[in-house]
C-alpha positions as CSV (number, residue, x, y, z in Angstrom):
1,L,106.5,106.1,88.4
2,P,105.3,109.6,87.9
3,S,103.0,108.8,84.9
4,P,100.5,106.7,86.9
5,T,100.0,109.5,89.4
6,R,96.9,111.3,88.4
7,P,95.7,114.1,90.8
8,V,91.9,114.1,91.1
9,P,89.6,115.3,93.9
10,L,86.8,112.9,94.8
11,P,83.3,114.2,95.9
12,Y,83.7,113.0,99.6
13,Q,84.2,115.4,102.4
14,E,86.2,112.9,104.4
15,L,88.9,112.8,101.6
16,Y,89.5,116.5,101.7
17,E,91.7,116.5,104.8
18,Y,94.9,114.5,104.9
19,K,94.4,112.7,108.2
20,P,91.0,111.2,107.6
21,C,91.9,110.5,104.0
22,A,94.9,108.5,105.0
23,Q,93.0,106.5,107.6
24,M,90.1,105.9,105.3
25,L,92.3,104.5,102.5
26,A,94.2,102.4,105.0
27,D,90.9,100.7,106.0
28,F,89.7,100.7,102.4
29,F,92.6,98.7,100.9
30,N,93.8,95.1,101.5
31,Y,97.5,95.3,101.8
32,D,99.8,92.9,99.8
33,E,103.4,92.7,100.7
34,L,106.1,92.9,98.0
35,N,107.4,89.5,96.9
36,P,110.3,89.3,97.2
37,P,110.5,92.2,99.7
38,D,114.0,93.4,98.5
39,R,113.0,94.1,94.9
40,Y,110.9,96.8,93.2
41,P,107.6,95.7,91.7
42,T,107.7,95.0,88.0
43,V,104.2,96.5,87.3
44,V,102.7,99.6,88.8
45,P,98.9,99.7,88.0
46,A,96.8,102.8,87.7
47,P,95.2,104.3,90.8
48,A,91.8,103.8,89.2
49,S,92.4,100.0,89.1
50,V,93.8,99.9,92.6
51,L,90.7,101.7,93.9
52,K,88.5,99.3,92.0
53,W,90.3,96.2,93.3
54,Q,90.7,97.6,96.8
55,A,94.0,95.8,97.0
56,G,97.6,96.5,96.3
57,D,101.2,96.7,97.5
58,C,102.8,99.7,99.2
59,F,103.6,101.4,95.8
60,D,100.0,101.0,94.7
61,L,98.6,102.4,97.9
62,S,101.1,105.3,98.0
63,I,100.4,106.4,94.4
64,A,96.6,106.3,95.0
65,L,96.9,108.3,98.3
66,A,99.3,110.8,96.7
67,S,96.9,111.3,93.8
68,L,94.0,112.1,96.1
69,L,96.0,114.4,98.3
70,I,97.4,116.3,95.3
71,G,93.9,116.6,94.0
72,A,92.8,118.0,97.3
73,G,95.4,120.7,97.1
74,Y,98.3,119.3,99.2
75,D,101.9,119.3,98.1
76,A,102.3,115.5,98.2
77,Y,105.0,113.1,96.9
78,C,105.6,109.4,96.8
79,V,108.8,108.3,98.5
80,S,110.5,104.9,98.0
81,G,113.3,103.5,100.1
82,F,114.0,101.0,102.8
83,A,112.0,100.3,106.0
84,P,112.0,97.9,108.9
85,R,110.1,94.7,108.8
86,F,107.2,95.8,111.1
87,I,106.5,98.6,108.6
88,T,106.6,96.5,105.4
89,T,104.6,93.7,107.0
90,R,102.1,96.1,108.6
91,N,102.7,94.4,112.0
92,E,101.4,96.8,114.7
93,A,101.5,94.3,117.6
94,R,104.0,96.5,119.4
95,S,102.5,99.9,118.5
96,A,99.9,101.9,120.4
97,C,96.4,102.1,118.9
98,P,96.0,105.4,117.0
99,Q,92.2,105.4,117.8
100,L,93.0,105.9,121.5
101,E,95.4,108.8,120.6
102,W,92.8,110.5,118.5
103,D,90.2,110.2,121.2
104,E,92.6,111.8,123.7
105,E,93.3,114.7,121.2
106,E,89.6,115.3,120.7
107,Y,89.0,115.3,124.5
108,Q,91.9,117.8,125.1
109,E,90.6,120.0,122.3
110,E,87.2,120.1,123.9
111,G,88.7,120.9,127.2
112,K,90.7,123.7,125.7
113,Q,87.6,125.2,124.1
114,E,85.8,125.1,127.4
115,D,88.8,126.6,129.3
116,D,89.0,129.4,126.7
117,E,85.4,130.3,127.2
118,F,85.7,130.6,131.0
119,T,89.3,131.7,131.7
120,I,90.0,133.4,135.0
121,P,93.6,134.8,135.4
122,K,95.3,133.0,138.3
123,K,98.5,133.4,140.1
124,P,101.2,130.9,139.1
125,P,101.3,128.0,141.5
126,L,104.2,127.4,143.8
127,R,106.7,124.9,142.4
128,S,108.6,122.3,144.4
129,E,111.9,121.2,142.8
130,Y,111.8,118.0,144.9
131,I,108.3,117.1,143.7
132,E,109.3,117.8,140.1
133,A,112.4,115.7,140.3
134,K,110.4,112.9,141.9
135,K,107.8,113.1,139.1
136,Q,110.5,113.0,136.4
137,A,112.0,109.9,138.0
138,E,108.6,108.3,138.1
139,D,108.0,109.2,134.4
140,A,111.4,107.7,133.5
141,D,110.5,104.5,135.3
142,E,107.2,104.4,133.6
143,V,108.8,104.8,130.2
144,R,111.3,102.1,130.9
145,L,108.6,99.7,132.0
146,R,106.6,100.5,128.9
147,E,109.6,99.8,126.7
148,E,110.1,96.5,128.5
149,E,106.4,95.6,127.9
150,M,106.8,96.5,124.3
151,K,109.8,94.0,124.1
152,S,107.7,91.2,125.6
153,D,107.2,88.2,123.4
154,S,103.9,88.0,121.6
155,E,102.5,85.1,119.6
156,D,101.5,87.3,116.6
157,D,104.7,89.4,116.6
158,P,107.5,87.7,114.6
159,S,109.9,90.6,114.9
160,S,111.9,88.8,117.6
161,E,113.0,86.3,114.9
162,E,116.0,86.9,112.7
163,D,115.2,88.7,109.4
164,E,117.0,87.5,106.3
165,Y,116.1,90.8,104.5
166,E,117.2,93.1,107.3
167,N,117.9,96.6,106.1
168,R,117.0,95.5,102.5
169,R,113.2,95.6,102.6
170,I,111.9,98.0,100.0
171,H,108.9,100.2,100.9
172,C,107.0,103.2,99.6
173,W,105.2,105.9,101.6
174,V,103.9,109.5,101.1
175,L,105.5,112.8,101.9
176,V,103.4,115.9,102.5
177,R,105.4,119.1,102.4
178,K,104.6,122.3,104.3
179,G,103.1,125.4,102.6
180,A,100.0,124.2,100.8
181,R,96.7,123.8,102.6
182,E,98.2,125.4,105.8
183,V,100.5,122.5,106.5
184,S,103.0,123.8,109.0
185,E,105.6,121.0,109.0
186,D,106.8,118.3,106.6
187,M,105.4,114.9,107.4
188,Y,105.4,111.3,106.3
189,I,102.2,109.3,105.9
190,E,102.3,105.5,106.0
191,P,99.7,104.4,103.5
192,T,99.3,100.9,104.9
193,T,98.2,102.1,108.4
194,G,97.3,105.8,108.0
195,R,99.9,106.8,110.7
196,I,101.6,110.2,110.5
197,Y,105.3,110.5,111.3
198,D,107.5,113.6,111.7
199,V,110.3,113.6,109.1
200,R,112.9,113.9,111.9
201,R,111.5,111.0,114.0
202,C,110.3,108.6,111.3
203,P,111.0,104.8,111.5
204,Y,112.1,104.6,107.8
205,L,115.7,103.6,107.1
206,K,116.7,105.1,103.8
207,I,115.3,107.1,100.9
208,D,116.0,106.4,97.2
209,L,113.5,108.2,95.1
210,I,110.9,110.9,95.5
211,W,108.3,111.7,92.8
212,N,105.0,113.3,92.0
213,H,102.9,113.7,88.9
214,R,105.5,116.2,87.4
215,N,108.9,115.0,88.2
216,L,111.2,112.4,89.9
217,W,114.2,113.1,92.1
218,V,117.0,110.8,93.1
219,N,118.4,111.1,96.6
220,M,122.1,111.9,96.6
221,Q,122.5,111.9,100.4
222,V,124.1,108.9,102.1
223,C,122.4,109.1,105.5
224,A,119.4,107.8,107.4
225,A,115.9,108.8,106.3
226,S,115.4,111.0,109.4
227,Q,118.5,113.1,108.5
228,V,117.7,113.6,104.8
229,Q,117.4,117.3,103.7
230,L,114.2,117.5,101.7
231,D,115.3,120.4,99.5
232,L,114.4,118.9,96.1
233,Y,115.8,121.8,94.1
234,N,119.3,121.6,95.6
235,S,121.5,119.5,93.4
236,S,123.8,118.6,96.3
237,Y,120.8,116.8,97.9
238,F,118.7,115.6,95.0
239,E,119.1,115.1,91.2
240,Y,116.1,115.6,89.0
241,V,115.1,113.5,86.0
242,M,112.7,115.8,84.2
243,L,112.6,119.6,84.2
244,D,109.4,121.0,85.3
245,A,108.4,123.6,82.7
246,E,105.8,125.1,84.9
247,S,108.2,125.9,87.7
248,G,110.9,127.4,85.4
249,G,112.3,130.7,86.8
250,A,110.9,130.1,90.2
251,G,112.5,132.1,93.0
252,S,113.2,129.0,95.1
253,G,115.5,127.6,92.5
254,G,113.5,125.1,90.4
255,A,114.6,124.9,86.8
256,G,116.5,128.1,87.1
257,L,119.0,126.5,89.4
258,Y,119.4,123.5,87.0
259,A,119.7,125.9,84.1
260,E,122.6,127.6,85.8
261,E,124.3,124.3,86.5
262,D,123.8,123.2,82.9
263,G,125.1,126.5,81.6
264,G,128.2,126.2,83.9
265,A,128.9,122.7,82.9
266,G,127.8,122.9,79.3
267,G,130.9,124.4,77.8
268,D,131.5,128.1,77.4
269,P,131.9,129.7,80.9
270,G,131.8,133.2,79.4
271,A,128.5,132.7,77.8
272,G,126.7,133.1,81.1
273,A,128.0,136.7,81.5
274,G,126.2,138.1,78.5
275,A,122.8,138.0,77.0
276,E,123.9,135.9,74.1
277,G,125.3,133.3,76.5
278,E,122.0,133.2,78.4
279,E,120.1,132.6,75.2
280,V,122.4,129.8,74.2
281,G,122.1,128.3,77.7
282,R,118.3,128.4,77.4
283,A,118.4,126.8,74.0
284,D,120.7,124.0,75.3
285,Q,118.4,123.5,78.3
286,T,115.3,123.3,76.1
287,S,116.9,120.7,73.9
288,Q,117.9,118.6,77.0
289,I,114.4,118.7,78.6
290,L,113.0,115.2,79.0
291,D,109.2,115.5,78.6
292,L,107.1,113.7,81.2
293,P,104.4,111.7,79.4
294,S,100.9,112.6,80.3
295,A,98.9,110.5,82.8
296,W,97.8,107.4,80.9
297,S,95.5,106.0,83.6
298,E,91.8,106.4,83.9
299,R,90.3,108.9,86.3
300,P,90.4,107.4,89.8
301,D,87.0,107.0,91.4
302,I,85.3,105.3,94.4
303,S,81.7,104.3,94.1
304,R,79.4,105.6,96.8
305,E,78.5,102.1,98.0
306,A,82.2,101.0,98.2
307,F,83.0,104.3,100.0
308,H,80.3,103.8,102.6
309,A,81.3,100.2,103.1
310,R,84.8,101.6,104.0
311,C,86.4,98.2,104.9
312,Y,87.7,95.7,102.5
313,Q,85.1,93.0,102.0
314,G,83.0,94.5,104.8
315,E,85.2,93.8,107.9
316,K,88.7,94.3,109.2
317,T,90.6,93.3,112.3
318,I,93.9,95.0,113.5
319,F,96.0,94.0,116.5
320,Y,97.9,96.6,118.5
321,H,99.8,96.5,121.7
322,K,97.3,95.3,124.3
323,C,94.5,96.3,122.0
324,K,92.4,94.9,119.2
325,V,90.3,96.9,116.7
326,E,87.5,95.4,114.7
327,Q,85.8,97.4,112.0
328,Y,82.7,96.5,110.1
329,A,80.9,98.1,107.1
330,P,77.6,99.7,108.0
331,Y,74.6,97.4,107.8
332,T,76.6,94.2,107.9
333,Q,76.0,93.5,111.6
334,D,72.5,92.9,112.9
335,D,73.0,95.4,115.8
336,G,74.5,98.1,113.6
337,L,78.1,97.6,115.0
338,V,80.7,99.4,112.9
339,Q,83.7,99.4,115.3
340,R,84.8,97.5,118.4
341,I,88.0,98.4,120.3
342,T,89.1,95.9,123.0
343,L,91.7,97.0,125.5
344,Y,93.6,94.2,127.3
345,K,95.6,93.9,130.5
346,D,98.3,91.6,129.1
347,V,100.4,91.6,125.9
348,R,99.0,88.4,124.6
349,R,95.5,89.9,124.7
350,Q,93.8,87.4,127.0
351,I,92.3,89.5,129.8
352,P,90.0,92.3,128.5
353,L,89.9,95.5,130.5
354,E,87.6,97.7,128.4
355,I,85.4,97.2,125.3
356,R,84.4,100.2,123.3
357,E,81.7,99.7,120.6
358,S,80.5,102.2,118.0
359,F,77.1,101.8,116.2
360,K,75.4,103.5,113.3
361,H,71.9,103.7,111.9
362,R,70.1,102.2,114.9
363,R,66.5,103.0,115.5
364,D,67.0,103.3,119.2
365,R,69.7,106.0,118.5
366,L,72.5,104.1,120.3
367,Y,75.9,105.2,118.9
368,Q,78.5,104.2,121.5
369,R,78.9,101.6,124.3
370,K,81.7,101.1,126.8
371,R,82.0,98.0,129.0
372,R,84.4,97.3,131.7
373,P,84.0,93.6,132.5
374,M,86.2,93.6,135.6
375,Q,84.2,96.4,137.2
376,N,80.8,95.3,135.8
377,E,80.4,98.8,134.4
378,N,78.4,99.6,131.3
379,V,78.1,103.1,129.6
380,E,75.8,103.7,126.6
381,R,75.4,107.0,124.7
382,F,72.5,107.9,122.4
383,L,72.0,110.5,119.7
384,P,69.1,113.0,119.9
385,G,65.7,111.7,118.8
386,R,65.2,108.6,120.9
387,P,61.4,108.1,121.2
388,S,59.4,107.7,124.4
389,T,58.3,104.3,125.6
390,S,54.8,105.6,126.1
391,A,53.0,108.0,123.7
392,S,50.8,109.4,126.5
393,A,53.5,110.0,129.2
394,A,56.7,112.1,129.2
395,G,59.8,110.1,128.4
396,G,62.5,109.4,125.8
397,A,65.3,111.8,125.0
398,L,67.9,109.5,126.6
399,K,71.4,110.8,126.2
400,E,73.6,108.6,128.3
401,F,73.1,105.5,130.5
402,R,75.7,104.4,133.1
403,E,75.3,101.3,135.2
404,V,77.5,99.5,137.7
405,S,75.9,96.1,138.3
406,A,74.1,96.0,141.7
407,L,75.7,99.3,142.8
408,S,74.5,102.3,140.9
409,R,72.5,103.4,137.8
410,E,72.6,106.8,136.1
411,L,70.5,108.2,133.2
412,I,71.2,111.5,131.5
413,F,68.6,113.0,129.2
414,Y,68.6,115.7,126.6
415,N,66.8,118.9,127.7
416,S,63.7,118.1,125.6
417,R,61.5,116.1,127.9
418,L,58.1,117.3,128.8
419,D,58.8,116.7,132.5
420,G,62.1,118.6,132.4
421,L,64.1,115.6,133.7
422,V,67.9,115.9,132.7
423,R,69.5,113.5,135.1
424,S,68.4,110.5,137.2
425,V,70.8,108.7,139.6
426,E,70.0,105.6,141.7
427,L,72.4,104.3,144.3
428,I,70.8,100.9,144.5
429,G,69.3,100.3,148.0
430,R,70.6,103.6,149.4
431,K,69.4,106.7,147.5
432,M,67.7,108.0,144.3
433,F,67.9,111.6,143.2
434,E,66.9,113.5,140.0
435,H,67.6,116.9,138.5
436,F,65.2,119.0,136.4
437,E,65.3,122.1,134.2
438,D,62.8,124.6,132.9
439,R,59.8,123.4,134.8
440,D,56.7,125.5,135.4
441,D,56.7,124.6,139.1
442,R,60.4,125.6,139.4
443,L,61.3,122.2,140.7
444,I,65.1,121.5,140.1
445,Y,65.8,118.5,142.3
446,H,64.1,115.8,144.3
447,S,65.6,112.8,146.1
448,V,64.7,109.9,148.3
449,T,67.0,108.3,150.9
450,L,66.5,104.7,151.8
451,D,67.4,102.8,155.0
452,P,67.1,99.0,154.8
453,T,68.0,98.7,158.6
454,L,64.6,100.2,159.6
455,V,62.9,96.9,158.9
456,N,65.1,95.1,161.4
457,T,65.1,97.8,164.2
458,G,61.3,98.1,164.3
459,T,61.4,101.9,163.9
460,M,58.6,102.0,161.3
461,R,55.1,102.7,162.3
462,P,52.4,100.0,161.9
463,G,51.1,100.0,158.3
464,Q,54.0,102.1,157.1
465,K,55.6,99.4,155.0
466,N,53.2,99.6,152.1
467,K,52.9,103.4,152.1
468,D,56.4,104.9,152.8
469,T,58.5,102.3,151.0
470,Y,60.4,102.4,147.7
471,P,60.7,99.4,145.4
472,V,64.3,98.2,144.7
473,D,65.3,95.4,142.4
474,S,66.5,92.3,144.2
475,M,65.7,93.9,147.5
476,G,61.9,94.4,147.4
477,E,60.3,97.2,149.3
478,V,62.8,99.3,151.2
479,P,61.7,101.9,153.9
480,I,62.1,105.6,153.0
481,R,64.1,107.6,155.6
482,K,64.0,111.0,153.9
483,M,62.6,112.8,150.9
484,T,63.9,116.1,149.6
485,E,62.8,118.7,147.0
486,K,64.6,121.9,145.8
487,Y,63.1,124.8,143.9
488,A,64.6,127.6,141.8
489,R,64.2,131.2,142.8
490,N,60.9,132.9,142.1
491,P,61.6,136.7,141.7
492,E,57.9,137.5,142.3
493,V,58.1,136.2,145.9
494,P,60.3,137.6,148.7
495,A,63.4,135.5,149.3
496,D,62.5,134.7,153.0
497,E,59.1,133.4,151.8
498,D,60.3,131.5,148.7
499,I,61.1,127.9,149.5
500,Y,64.5,126.7,148.3
501,K,64.7,123.2,149.9
502,I,62.1,121.1,151.8
503,C,63.1,117.8,153.6
504,F,60.6,115.3,154.8
505,F,62.0,113.0,157.5
506,L,59.6,110.2,157.6
507,T,61.1,107.9,160.3
508,E,63.0,110.2,162.6
509,Q,61.7,110.0,166.2
510,T,62.0,112.8,168.7
511,T,61.1,112.1,172.3
512,T,61.2,114.6,175.2
513,S,59.5,114.9,178.5
514,T,56.7,117.0,177.0
515,Y,56.1,115.5,173.5
516,T,56.9,112.6,171.2
517,S,57.0,113.1,167.4
518,M,57.4,110.6,164.6
519,G,58.9,112.4,161.6
520,K,59.5,116.1,160.8
521,I,59.6,118.6,158.0
522,R,62.4,121.1,157.5
523,V,61.9,124.1,155.2
524,D,64.8,126.2,154.0
525,Y,64.2,129.5,152.2
526,H,66.3,131.4,149.6
527,R,69.0,133.8,150.8
528,E,68.5,137.5,150.6
529,P,70.9,139.3,148.2
530,G,74.1,139.9,150.0
531,S,73.1,137.8,153.0
532,L,75.2,134.9,154.4
533,T,72.4,133.2,156.2
534,F,69.0,132.0,155.2
535,R,65.7,131.4,157.0
536,T,64.9,127.8,158.1
537,V,61.9,126.4,159.8
538,T,61.4,122.8,161.3
539,Y,58.0,121.3,161.9
540,Y,57.5,118.1,164.0
541,N,54.8,115.6,163.2
542,E,52.8,114.8,166.4
543,D,49.9,112.5,165.5
544,G,49.3,114.1,162.2
545,N,49.6,117.7,163.4
546,L,52.7,119.8,162.6
547,R,54.1,121.8,165.5
548,R,57.2,124.0,166.0
549,R,59.4,123.4,169.1
550,P,59.7,125.0,171.5
551,A,56.0,125.8,171.8
552,T,56.8,129.5,172.3
553,L,57.6,129.8,168.6
554,P,54.8,130.9,166.2
555,Q,52.8,127.9,165.2
556,P,51.7,127.2,161.6
557,T,48.1,127.8,160.6
558,Q,45.9,125.0,159.5
559,A,46.2,126.1,155.8
560,Q,50.1,125.9,156.1
561,V,49.8,122.5,157.7
562,Q,47.6,121.1,155.0
563,K,49.9,122.6,152.3
564,L,53.0,121.0,153.8
565,L,51.3,117.6,154.3
566,Q,50.0,117.8,150.7
567,M,53.5,118.6,149.4
568,Q,54.8,115.5,151.2
569,V,52.1,113.4,149.5
570,N,52.9,115.0,146.1
571,C,56.6,114.4,146.6
572,R,56.1,110.7,147.3
573,D,53.7,110.4,144.3
574,A,56.1,112.2,142.0
575,I,59.0,110.0,143.1
576,M,57.0,106.8,142.6
577,E,55.8,108.0,139.2
578,S,59.4,108.9,138.2
579,H,60.5,105.5,139.3
580,Q,57.9,103.8,137.1
581,R,59.0,105.9,134.1
582,I,62.6,105.0,134.6
583,Q,61.7,101.3,135.0
584,Q,59.9,101.5,131.7
585,E,62.9,103.0,130.0
586,L,65.2,100.3,131.5
587,T,62.7,97.6,130.5
588,S,62.6,98.9,127.0
589,R,66.4,98.9,126.8
590,R,66.6,95.3,128.1
591,K,64.0,94.2,125.5
592,D,65.9,95.8,122.7
593,E,69.1,94.1,123.6
594,I,67.5,90.7,124.2
595,S,65.8,90.9,120.7
596,I,69.2,91.9,119.1
597,R,71.0,89.0,120.8
598,G,68.3,86.6,119.7
599,M,68.6,87.9,116.1
600,R,72.4,87.5,116.2
601,S,72.1,84.0,117.4
602,V,69.7,83.1,114.6
603,Q,71.9,84.8,112.0
604,A,75.2,83.3,113.4
605,G,77.1,81.7,110.6
606,K,74.8,83.0,107.9
607,K,75.6,85.7,105.4
608,R,73.2,88.6,105.6
609,D,70.9,89.1,102.7
610,L,70.7,92.8,102.6
611,T,68.4,92.8,99.5
612,I,65.4,91.5,101.4
613,P,63.2,94.5,102.3
614,G,62.5,94.8,106.0
615,S,65.2,92.4,107.2
616,R,66.5,95.1,109.7
617,D,63.3,97.0,110.4
618,D,63.3,96.2,114.1
619,V,66.9,97.3,114.8
620,L,68.4,99.5,112.0
621,E,67.1,102.3,109.9
622,P,66.9,101.6,106.1
623,S,70.0,102.6,104.2
624,V,70.0,104.7,101.1
625,Y,70.9,101.6,99.2
626,D,67.9,99.7,100.6
627,L,65.7,102.6,99.5
628,A,67.4,102.6,96.1
629,R,66.8,98.8,95.7
630,E,63.2,99.2,96.8
631,S,62.7,102.2,94.4
632,A,64.2,100.2,91.5
633,R,61.9,97.2,92.3
634,V,58.8,99.5,92.5
635,E,60.0,101.2,89.3
636,G,60.3,97.9,87.5
637,L,56.8,96.8,88.6
638,R,55.4,100.2,87.6
639,E,56.9,100.0,84.2
640,G,55.4,96.6,83.7
641,A,52.0,97.9,84.9
642,E,52.2,100.9,82.5
643,E,52.9,98.6,79.6
644,E,50.0,96.4,80.5
645,K,47.8,99.5,81.1
646,Q,48.7,100.8,77.6
647,E,47.7,97.4,76.2
648,E,44.4,97.6,78.0
649,Q,43.8,101.2,76.7
650,A,44.5,99.9,73.2
651,T,42.0,97.1,73.6
652,K,39.4,99.5,75.0
653,V,39.5,101.7,71.9
654,D,37.5,99.2,69.8
655,I,38.7,95.6,70.0
656,L,36.3,94.4,67.3
657,A,37.2,97.1,64.7
658,P,39.8,95.0,62.7
659,Y,37.3,92.1,62.5
660,L,34.3,94.2,61.4
661,V,35.9,95.8,58.4
662,D,34.8,93.0,56.0
663,F,31.2,93.2,57.2
664,M,30.7,96.9,57.1
665,N,28.1,98.4,54.7
666,K,30.1,100.9,52.6
667,E,27.0,103.0,51.9
668,T,25.7,103.4,55.4
669,G,28.9,102.7,57.4
670,F,27.0,100.4,59.7
671,V,27.6,96.8,60.6
672,Q,24.7,94.2,60.5
673,L,25.8,90.7,61.5
674,D,23.8,87.5,61.6
675,S,24.4,84.8,64.1
676,L,27.1,82.9,62.2
677,Q,29.0,86.1,61.3
678,A,28.9,87.3,64.9
679,E,30.1,83.9,66.2
680,L,33.0,84.0,63.7
681,V,34.0,87.5,64.7
682,A,33.9,86.6,68.4
683,K,36.0,83.5,67.8
684,K,38.7,85.3,65.9
685,C,38.9,88.0,68.5
686,T,39.2,85.5,71.4
687,T,41.8,83.5,69.5
688,D,44.0,86.5,68.7
689,F,43.7,87.9,72.3
690,K,44.7,84.6,73.8
691,K,47.7,84.4,71.4
692,R,48.8,87.9,72.4
693,L,48.8,87.0,76.1
694,T,50.7,83.8,75.4
695,D,53.3,85.6,73.3
696,R,53.9,88.2,76.1
697,A,54.3,85.4,78.6
698,E,56.8,83.6,76.3
699,I,58.8,86.9,75.9
700,I,59.1,87.3,79.7
701,Q,59.9,83.6,80.1
702,R,62.6,83.9,77.4
703,R,64.2,86.9,79.1
704,L,64.2,85.0,82.5
705,E,65.8,81.9,80.9
706,E,68.5,84.0,79.3
707,E,69.4,85.7,82.6
708,Q,69.6,82.2,84.3
709,D,71.7,80.8,81.5
710,L,74.2,83.7,81.7
711,L,74.4,83.3,85.5
712,R,75.1,79.5,85.1
713,K,77.8,80.3,82.5
714,R,79.5,82.8,84.8
715,R,79.4,80.3,87.7
716,A,81.0,77.7,85.4
717,Q,83.7,80.2,84.5
718,M,84.4,80.8,88.2
719,Q,85.0,77.1,88.7
720,R,87.8,77.4,86.1
721,R,89.2,80.7,87.4
722,G,92.8,81.5,87.0
723,D,95.4,83.5,89.0
724,N,93.4,86.6,89.9
725,V,91.1,84.7,92.3
726,E,90.1,87.5,94.6
727,R,89.5,89.9,91.8
728,D,87.4,87.4,89.9
729,E,85.4,86.6,93.0
730,R,84.6,90.3,93.6
731,E,83.5,90.8,90.0
732,F,81.4,87.6,90.1
733,E,79.7,88.6,93.4
734,R,78.9,92.0,91.9
735,Y,77.5,90.4,88.7
736,Q,75.6,87.7,90.6
737,S,73.9,90.3,92.8
738,Q,72.8,92.3,89.7
739,A,71.7,89.1,87.9
740,M,69.7,87.9,90.9
741,F,68.0,91.3,91.1
742,R,67.0,91.2,87.4
743,T,65.8,87.6,87.8
744,Q,63.6,88.5,90.7
745,I,62.0,91.4,88.8
746,L,61.3,89.1,85.8
747,E,59.8,86.4,88.0
748,Q,57.5,89.0,89.6
749,R,56.5,90.3,86.2
750,L,55.8,86.8,84.9
751,A,53.7,85.9,88.0
752,R,51.8,89.2,87.7
753,H,51.1,88.6,84.0
754,Q,49.8,85.1,84.6
755,M,47.5,86.3,87.3
756,Q,46.2,89.2,85.2
757,A,45.8,87.1,82.0
758,I,42.9,85.3,83.5
759,E,41.2,88.5,84.6
760,K,41.8,90.1,81.2
761,F,40.3,87.1,79.4
762,Q,37.2,87.2,81.6
763,E,36.9,90.9,80.9
764,L,37.1,90.2,77.1
765,E,34.3,87.7,77.3
766,R,32.1,90.1,79.3
767,M,32.8,92.8,76.7
768,L,31.8,90.5,73.9
769,Q,28.6,89.5,75.6
770,E,27.6,93.2,76.2
771,D,28.6,94.4,72.7
772,P,25.3,95.1,70.8
773,R,26.9,94.3,67.4
774,L,27.3,90.6,68.5
775,A,23.8,90.4,69.9
776,A,22.7,88.1,67.0
777,M,25.0,85.4,68.3
778,W,23.2,85.1,71.6
779,Q,19.8,85.1,69.9
780,K,20.6,82.1,67.8
781,E,19.7,79.3,70.2
782,P,16.3,80.8,71.4
783,A,15.2,81.4,67.8
784,A,15.9,77.8,66.9
785,A,13.9,76.6,69.9
786,V,10.8,78.6,68.9
787,K,10.9,77.1,65.4
788,N,11.0,73.6,66.7
């Protein structure tokens, strides 16, 4: 058992910490149960083979996980013993989903960090013993109800049946001891699920053996696994098999403790009192050391493509208590989906309450979506870098989108937009408001309040419907009751003259015995430092003129009136323009989702061909493996082009030189050919060049046929496959993808050669016609005609 364990660090950051490493390997492997479950396995393969197969039993997974953890610097051990059925069968139908627990821990850590940054000392709150007792009773009832729910029957949970192997199921898991890598407490790691258990509250039944890459210990304690004392160097708790030469003389005991026992039991008790006795004891101990053989396995490794695929065969589904988790390898789904968590109301998982989806490598930067079907609520979150829907207008930078169907809609943006918009909220048919930051005009907020009842009551002025209305989906044009704008403080202007808030009441009627107004404008100014009140002014709209009431108050000048009316027009135009931009953003999102649904419906039931360039250009970004395939394809074509170019360069040197040697005048070094000699040279050159092109085409064709014959032979072997079906299928799929890639390159090179052969032959004929040394061949026929 210790000899297959080979500590090695892998070059992946995720495998450096124990928690993500355990979870990654739990998703990476396909778990096989022991058969029969009450016997130890007869063969323990090397971790390198297990990582290559991506499959194994609990012993294979534990040794592979321990090898990686020891390589990362942890004090890790493999533990074998007995475990209940839900552990050995990896049945988590009655367990809570660990993904939800991790999300809660991250949320609490973020909250603690924020609290630490802004901590204000407070007095301790008053405590009520009655309220605390009531809360404890409610918590106890909730725990009892939860336990009853966990005991509910489930179709996929066979634990209610009788187990013929009860308390006899052998299992293997991993122990991580405190001390190394700042681990504060001992813990058990379940390799099949990645769960972490406290050693005092673990579900395991009994411990038999503990081993690492240096030694193996036998448990001498007759007690439950949660009560075992993990002091490996205490002979009353564990017995060693091999002495660890590297830990000899350790202060914690180690080999020194065993040496003392061996000396005491070895014969002469008085020998331990003197130096001679100690030397004899050391000699006896050295002679009794059982050397541990060195690790015989290959170096464990995970290819980058397999590591990034993460899941066994690209996808994995796990059922938890009222929860289902689906995981997919990147680039296997058309919409970039990598994980889907579905929370259910009932134990049998029939009524979904919430669906959480995670995405990667999407061009629209979407990385998370939450849906609550019962509330018609949808939440989408985006990474930075989402482009604008229009190149000329401000937009993009969408961070979060929340929508409750027919009730509300909220868009949150990163603070990188040109218009400074950071939040836009629309209460459909009632109100719309937006928040801004870092604008030159100091605008921080504007809103519009709607009132659909104004159409029925007849309060609107004639012709107002087309001007002072706001378009709402499914409701048409809705009258505007009020518009509001807020501005940040301008330190260059006095506070009582710096506008903070301005409200435009468009439909409010005020009727007295002296005047009648339709609409008003209220202006609030910033507070003076240390002041509790602020200045506010109200203007009433009387037939297009603004007046203050009562008339004894100072009236606004014409310039102030024009400024306020222009601000009202600008506010309405800004709200309409913002509405159009938001509608463009929503329309773009709908088009994206519709195109993705259409693509999924077309690809339904078909296996994705990820080798086709551009197959995901509309939805996903190209992966590093797509770029590598494209680079290899271009490199193959470039090599073929370079070979052909070298041939062309060779022909351009002097293609007639080998044929003119016999006709060269040795005294002068010049060549003088008559018509027959020139025709003979041209014919030989043309024949040899044609043969060379044909030979090259035959070589490429021969390579192509060899690749196709090898692929057919491997397919025939797969039809006669033996016991290791899954392993053979994985190897065949890997070979087939490589063979198809090579075949595609050869077919492209053959087609390219055939197309260029015609052009090269035409170029040769042109060169022969223009060569002055063969000019006599073309003068043959005209000379004969003159003679006749």
